[in-house]
C-alpha positions as a printed Julia matrix, in Angstrom:
239×3 Matrix{Float64}:
  89.63  116.23  105.37
  92.29  114.77  107.73
  89.66  112.87  109.77
  88.34  111.02  106.68
  91.91  110.31  105.39
  92.93  108.87  108.71
  89.96  106.57  108.84
  90.65  105.42  105.12
  94.29  104.9   105.84
  93.75  102.81  109.2
  91.16  100.72  107.35
  93.41  100.04  104.46
  96.19   99.25  106.7
  94.06   96.72  108.58
  93.44   94.87  105.24
  96.99   94.86  104.29
  98.1    93.51  107.7
  95.31   90.87  107.42
  96.49   89.75  104.05
 100.19   89.54  105.18
  99.14   87.66  108.18
  97.06   85.2   105.93
  99.71   84.77  103.44
 102.18   83.93  106.26
  99.86   81.25  107.61
  99.34   79.68  104.26
 103.05   79.59  103.43
 103.82   78.1   106.81
 101.25   75.21  106.45
 101.58   72.01  104.83
 100.52   71.87  101.15
  96.68   71.49  100.66
  95.99   71.72  104.28
  93.42   74.04  105.95
  94.35   74.96  109.48
  92.49   76.71  112.19
  94.88   79.51  111.72
  94.02   79.89  108.23
  90.36   80.13  108.93
  90.94   82.72  111.62
  93.17   84.98  109.34
  90.57   84.68  106.45
  87.94   85.76  108.9
  90.11   88.78  109.86
  90.52   89.86  106.09
  86.75   89.65  105.7
  86.32   91.82  108.9
  88.75   94.4   107.66
  87.2    94.44  104.21
  83.89   94.83  105.7
  85.12   97.94  107.64
  86.34   99.45  104.22
  82.89   98.95  102.78
  81.46  100.79  105.64
  83.76  103.83  105.65
  82.27  107.43  105.7
  81.7   108.89  102.25
  82.91  112.32  103.31
  84.44  114.37  106.09
  81.29  115.35  107.68
  80.4   111.7   108.01
  83.85  110.9   109.32
  83.73  113.62  112.05
  80.26  112.29  113.11
  81.67  108.84  113.5
  84.74  110.07  115.54
  82.52  112.21  117.81
  80.08  109.36  118.28
  82.97  107.06  119.27
  84.35  109.64  121.77
  80.95  110.11  123.29
  80.46  106.58  123.88
  83.68  106.37  125.74
  82.88  109.35  128.03
  79.47  108.06  128.71
  81.01  104.87  129.98
  83.44  106.77  132.24
  80.71  109.02  133.69
  78.45  105.83  134.38
  81.49  104.1   136.03
  82.22  107.02  138.32
  78.62  107.56  139.29
  78.37  103.88  140.12
  81.43  103.99  142.36
  80.27  107.25  144.15
  76.83  105.65  145.03
  78.33  102.22  146.11
  79.02  103.66  149.5
  82.08  104.71  151.35
  84.33  102.05  149.95
  84.79  102.41  146.11
  87.1    99.32  146.27
  84.37   97.18  147.94
  84.4    94.73  144.92
  88.04   94.09  145.11
  89.42   91.46  147.18
  91.87   92.58  149.96
  95.53   92.42  149.11
  98.82   93.59  150.37
  98.72   96.86  148.48
  95.33   97.96  149.26
  95.35   96.71  152.83
  92.36   95.59  154.92
  89.13   97.3   154.43
  89.61   99.5   157.6
  92.4   101.28  155.68
  91.39  104.96  155.37
  93.08  105.39  152.01
  90.38  103.14  150.53
  87.49  105.53  151.55
  86.24  108.9   150.37
  85.92  111.56  153.19
  83.08  114.02  153.31
  85.55  116.69  151.99
  86.55  114.47  149.17
  82.93  113.84  148.09
  82.21  117.55  147.96
  85.34  117.92  145.74
  84.28  114.92  143.66
  80.67  116.46  143.18
  82.18  119.41  141.29
  84.55  116.86  139.2
  81.35  114.92  138.2
  79.9   118.12  137.16
  82.98  118.59  134.65
  82.68  114.91  133.62
  78.99  115.42  132.71
  79.57  118.57  131.03
  81.95  116.71  128.85
  79.35  114.22  127.78
  76.77  117.04  127.25
  79.4   118.93  125.0
  80.2   115.91  122.98
  76.49  115.19  122.47
  75.59  118.74  121.42
  78.64  119.06  119.29
  77.6   115.73  117.61
  74.2   116.92  116.93
  75.22  120.11  115.57
  77.69  118.42  113.01
  74.95  116.0   112.03
  72.56  119.09  111.48
  74.82  121.72  110.12
  78.11  120.13  109.18
  79.07  120.39  105.58
  82.12  118.99  103.52
  81.54  121.28  100.52
  84.43  123.67  100.84
  88.02  123.44  102.12
  87.06  126.01  104.94
  84.13  123.67  106.1
  86.23  120.69  106.03
  89.18  122.16  107.99
  86.73  123.39  110.58
  85.28  120.01  110.89
  88.73  118.56  111.38
  89.54  121.14  113.98
  86.44  120.1   116.01
  87.32  116.36  115.52
  90.89  117.02  116.71
  90.14  119.03  119.88
  87.09  116.6   120.71
  89.47  113.72  120.64
  91.21  115.14  123.72
  88.09  115.14  125.89
  88.05  111.35  126.52
  91.67  110.96  127.69
  91.27  114.02  129.78
  88.02  112.61  131.36
  89.99  109.31  132.1
  92.88  111.18  133.87
  90.45  113.18  135.96
  88.4   109.91  136.86
  91.71  107.99  137.95
  92.87  110.85  140.1
  89.29  110.87  141.89
  89.92  107.55  143.51
  91.18  107.47  146.96
  93.53  108.36  148.43
  92.62  111.79  146.9
  95.47  114.11  145.99
  93.66  117.54  145.87
  96.44  119.04  143.77
  96.35  116.11  141.13
  92.52  116.42  141.02
  92.71  120.2   140.64
  95.31  119.87  137.77
  93.5   117.32  135.92
  90.13  119.15  136.25
  91.77  122.21  134.93
  93.01  120.39  131.97
  89.69  118.96  131.22
  87.97  122.32  131.67
  90.55  123.87  129.23
  89.87  121.34  126.63
  86.02  121.62  126.78
  86.39  125.48  126.55
  88.48  125.0   123.37
  85.82  122.53  121.93
  83.06  125.14  122.63
  85.06  127.96  121.32
  85.94  126.14  118.05
  82.38  124.94  117.73
  80.96  128.48  118.29
  83.12  130.03  115.45
  82.51  127.31  113.02
  79.7   126.78  110.44
  78.1   124.02  112.59
  77.03  126.69  114.97
  74.48  129.06  113.54
  72.68  131.61  115.95
  70.18  128.85  116.84
  72.99  126.8   118.52
  74.63  129.57  120.48
  72.49  128.97  123.63
  73.84  125.62  124.43
  77.4   126.8   123.81
  76.91  129.77  126.28
  75.22  127.31  128.92
  77.94  124.77  128.7
  80.51  127.3   128.8
  79.0   128.66  132.1
  78.55  124.99  133.44
  82.3   124.43  132.88
  83.44  127.67  134.62
  81.05  127.1   137.46
  82.27  123.6   138.37
  85.99  124.59  137.93
  85.46  127.44  140.2
  83.98  125.03  142.71
  86.95  122.69  142.3
  89.42  125.59  143.02
  87.41  126.66  146.03
  87.32  123.08  147.46
  90.97  122.56  147.06
  92.25  126.21  147.91
  93.09  125.36  151.49
  94.4   121.91  150.83
  97.22  122.76  148.48
């Protein structure tokens, strides 16, 4: 599968680049000397070789690894935004005043009540992203197979579309900071909702989603639609 091949290619590239760097370091050093640079480069080669030995053995394991990595990034983004929202009215409170942000009395550094209503629906989409990756990861672990070209291709399709979730979450999160531009928030929310719907649709039609898994697919599809409709309603009169 392409997911496994990419991981193998990237790991091999790391080894080769590490060897090139180590060779250059040795060639540029005095004869029979052992420099700090050589030790660092040697450690880099060891680390790259260790990654090769820990590579997934089939495409199912490769997709599990890719999904787990995406889930970790999305979890961090959700936690960061939750922290900012509960910090109070000033999400920049931990940043010292400067010429660009202005003084703490600048309204552009605060969320209004209308902003917070909009952002609550955006948080709903971000949490749905985390739940979606978590559920798809569990389904691939439980039901994923790499025993036929069709199954392998379905796993790759899932990995490819799931890789779009994290960047879409990041873009939405960035647009949520004040001063809030409702149009930018709505566009980024719509992009994330579209990606999530694609992930859920691909999962639903693949072998990783037997009838026992259809409940959460339907639930999360409804959650995405519900929060996106709320975003549209909150921004309707502001565009």
